[in-house]
C-alpha positions as CSV (number, residue, x, y, z in Angstrom):
1,M,0.0,0.0,0.0
2,K,1.3,3.5,-0.9
3,I,0.1,6.5,1.0
4,G,0.8,10.0,-0.2
5,V,1.9,12.6,2.3
6,L,1.2,16.1,1.1
7,L,3.6,18.6,2.7
8,S,3.3,22.4,2.5
9,G,6.9,23.2,3.7
10,C,8.7,22.6,6.9
11,G,7.7,24.3,10.2
12,V,4.4,24.9,12.0
13,Y,4.1,28.6,11.4
14,D,4.8,28.7,7.6
15,G,4.7,25.1,6.4
16,A,3.9,21.6,7.4
17,E,3.8,20.8,11.2
18,I,6.9,18.7,11.7
19,H,5.7,16.5,14.6
20,E,2.5,15.6,12.7
21,S,4.4,15.0,9.5
22,V,7.1,12.8,11.1
23,L,4.5,10.9,13.2
24,T,2.5,10.3,10.0
25,L,5.6,8.8,8.3
26,L,6.3,6.7,11.3
27,S,2.7,5.4,11.4
28,I,2.8,4.5,7.7
29,E,6.0,2.6,8.2
30,E,4.6,0.8,11.3
31,M,1.5,-0.3,9.3
32,G,3.8,-1.9,6.7
33,A,2.8,0.7,4.0
34,E,5.0,3.0,1.9
35,A,5.0,6.7,2.2
36,V,5.2,8.9,-0.9
37,C,6.0,12.4,0.1
38,I,4.6,15.1,-2.2
39,S,4.9,18.9,-2.3
40,I,4.6,21.8,-4.7
41,N,7.4,23.6,-6.6
42,K,6.3,27.1,-5.6
43,N,7.3,29.6,-2.9
44,Q,5.5,29.5,0.3
45,H,3.5,32.6,1.4
46,H,6.2,33.9,3.7
47,V,9.0,32.7,6.1
48,I,8.5,32.9,9.9
49,N,11.3,33.0,12.5
50,H,10.1,30.2,14.7
51,T,11.9,31.6,17.8
52,T,10.2,35.0,17.6
53,G,7.1,34.5,15.4
54,E,8.2,37.4,13.3
55,E,8.2,37.4,9.5
56,M,11.7,37.2,7.8
57,N,12.8,39.0,4.7
58,E,13.4,35.9,2.6
59,S,11.5,33.4,0.5
60,R,11.5,29.6,0.5
61,N,10.2,27.0,-1.8
62,M,7.7,24.5,-0.5
63,L,9.2,21.5,-2.3
64,I,12.7,22.3,-1.1
65,E,11.6,22.8,2.4
66,S,9.4,19.7,2.4
67,A,12.5,17.7,1.4
68,R,13.9,18.5,4.8
69,I,11.2,16.3,6.3
70,A,11.3,13.7,3.5
71,R,15.1,13.4,3.7
72,G,15.2,14.5,0.1
73,N,12.7,11.9,-1.2
74,V,9.8,14.1,-2.3
75,K,7.9,14.3,-5.5
76,D,6.4,17.3,-7.2
77,I,2.6,17.2,-7.1
78,S,2.7,17.5,-10.9
79,E,4.2,14.0,-11.1
80,I,1.5,12.4,-8.9
81,D,-1.7,10.8,-10.2
82,P,-4.3,9.0,-8.0
83,V,-3.3,5.7,-9.7
84,D,0.1,6.1,-8.0
85,I,-1.2,6.1,-4.4
86,D,-3.8,4.2,-2.5
87,A,-4.6,7.1,0.0
88,L,-3.5,10.6,0.9
89,V,-2.6,12.3,4.2
90,I,-2.4,16.1,4.6
91,P,-0.5,17.0,7.9
92,G,-1.4,20.3,9.5
93,G,0.7,23.4,10.1
94,F,0.0,26.9,8.9
95,G,1.1,26.0,5.4
96,S,-2.3,24.5,4.9
97,A,-3.9,27.8,5.6
98,K,-1.2,30.0,4.0
99,N,0.4,28.0,1.2
100,F,-2.2,25.4,0.0
101,T,-5.0,27.9,0.6
102,N,-5.1,31.5,1.9
103,W,-7.6,30.7,4.6
104,A,-5.3,32.4,7.2
105,F,-6.0,35.7,5.5
106,E,-9.4,35.4,3.7
107,G,-11.1,32.7,5.8
108,P,-13.6,30.4,4.0
109,D,-14.0,33.1,1.2
110,G,-10.4,32.5,0.2
111,T,-8.8,30.4,-2.5
112,I,-7.0,27.1,-2.9
113,L,-4.0,26.2,-5.2
114,P,-5.5,24.5,-8.3
115,E,-3.0,21.6,-8.2
116,V,-3.9,20.8,-4.6
117,K,-7.6,20.9,-5.5
118,L,-7.1,18.7,-8.5
119,L,-5.3,16.0,-6.6
120,I,-7.9,16.0,-3.8
121,V,-10.9,16.0,-6.2
122,N,-9.4,13.3,-8.3
123,M,-8.7,11.1,-5.2
124,I,-12.4,11.6,-4.1
125,N,-13.7,10.8,-7.6
126,V,-11.9,7.5,-7.8
127,G,-12.9,6.5,-4.2
128,K,-9.5,6.7,-2.6
129,P,-9.5,7.9,1.1
130,I,-7.9,11.1,2.5
131,A,-6.9,12.0,6.0
132,A,-6.6,15.7,6.9
133,L,-4.9,16.4,10.2
134,C,-5.0,19.5,12.4
135,V,-6.0,22.6,10.4
136,S,-6.0,20.7,7.1
137,P,-9.7,20.2,6.9
138,V,-9.7,23.8,5.5
139,V,-7.8,22.4,2.5
140,M,-10.4,19.7,2.1
141,S,-13.3,22.1,2.4
142,K,-12.0,24.5,-0.2
143,A,-11.2,21.6,-2.6
144,L,-14.7,20.2,-2.3
145,E,-16.6,23.6,-2.1
146,G,-19.3,23.8,-4.7
147,S,-19.3,20.1,-5.4
148,T,-21.9,17.5,-4.5
149,V,-19.7,16.2,-1.7
150,S,-20.7,17.4,1.7
151,A,-17.8,16.1,3.9
152,K,-18.2,15.4,7.6
153,M,-15.1,16.6,9.3
154,T,-13.7,17.8,12.7
155,I,-11.2,20.5,13.5
156,G,-11.4,20.1,17.3
157,T,-13.8,20.8,20.1
158,N,-14.9,23.9,22.0
159,Q,-15.2,21.8,25.2
160,E,-11.5,21.6,25.9
161,G,-8.5,23.9,25.7
162,S,-7.3,25.1,22.3
163,P,-4.9,27.8,21.1
164,Y,-7.3,28.5,18.2
165,D,-10.9,29.6,17.6
166,I,-12.6,26.2,17.1
167,N,-16.0,27.7,16.8
168,G,-14.8,30.1,14.1
169,F,-13.0,27.4,12.2
170,S,-16.0,25.1,12.4
171,G,-18.3,27.9,11.2
172,G,-16.0,28.6,8.3
173,L,-15.9,24.9,7.3
174,E,-19.7,24.8,7.3
175,K,-19.9,28.0,5.2
176,T,-18.1,26.0,2.4
177,G,-20.6,23.2,2.6
178,A,-18.9,20.8,5.0
179,K,-20.5,19.3,8.1
180,T,-18.6,19.5,11.4
181,E,-18.3,17.5,14.5
182,M,-16.7,18.4,17.8
183,K,-13.8,16.0,18.6
184,S,-11.1,16.0,21.2
185,V,-7.4,15.1,20.5
186,R,-8.3,11.7,21.8
187,E,-10.8,11.2,19.0
188,I,-11.1,11.2,15.2
189,C,-13.9,11.8,12.8
190,I,-14.6,9.3,10.0
191,D,-16.8,10.1,7.0
192,Q,-17.4,6.6,5.8
193,E,-19.4,7.7,2.7
194,N,-16.8,10.0,1.3
195,K,-13.8,8.2,2.8
196,I,-12.4,11.2,4.7
197,V,-10.7,11.0,8.1
198,T,-10.0,14.1,10.2
199,A,-8.1,14.4,13.5
200,P,-7.7,17.6,15.6
201,C,-4.0,17.0,16.6
202,Y,-2.4,20.4,17.5
203,M,-5.6,22.3,17.0
204,M,-6.0,21.3,20.6
205,D,-3.8,21.8,23.6
206,A,-1.8,18.6,23.4
207,S,1.5,16.8,24.1
208,I,3.5,15.1,21.5
209,L,2.3,11.8,22.9
210,D,-1.3,12.9,22.4
211,I,-0.4,13.8,18.8
212,R,1.3,10.4,18.3
213,K,-1.8,8.6,19.4
214,N,-4.2,10.8,17.4
215,V,-2.2,10.5,14.2
216,R,-1.9,6.7,14.6
217,S,-5.7,6.4,15.1
218,A,-6.3,8.5,11.9
219,L,-3.8,6.5,9.9
220,E,-5.3,3.2,11.0
221,A,-8.8,4.4,10.0
222,L,-7.4,5.6,6.7
223,R,-5.9,2.1,6.1
224,D,-9.2,0.5,6.9
225,L,-10.9,2.7,4.2
226,V,-8.5,1.6,1.5
């Protein structure tokens, strides 16, 4: 089984969340599957100094940055067709809301990169499952907006601690046509009909052990949908 891992860069504030990405790769290996890392040969929105949170006066390429996580073994999204993989995982990180989409700036009224939308829609159309971790349900929702697919997803719960506005995110997802469920970091949401798995991960206050368990649960559910 080959599972695509779509990376938006390297670093929580401007790319793919590293813990979630690495734990995804670990879970795939542990399940006896093969990870296929994928990214986009375009510059990310901006570069953030992860020690200060301030924007830096430089530019970085998503594909090159993602290669840091993939140890150099990463494919351009233009080289990937749904026939090449059995499932797809989109780790979180602000890259999902800044690079793949511009949700961080425009909310649910924003846009999505055409190549990201194409891969997601093509995967859905041929019945291959997708897991969206952390904030990445915003990518799924923008890809499926205006289609006949009304995905059931979670981006966390308002009943436990979170560094983010869970109600705001959930309302935004619903504005695009998705259905949302409140789930803690100990839970996942499985849309059996559309073969979509979502897990809150670092959308909630969580330890790396919590994330490890949440990612593993999502990947096991993804495997079972294949």
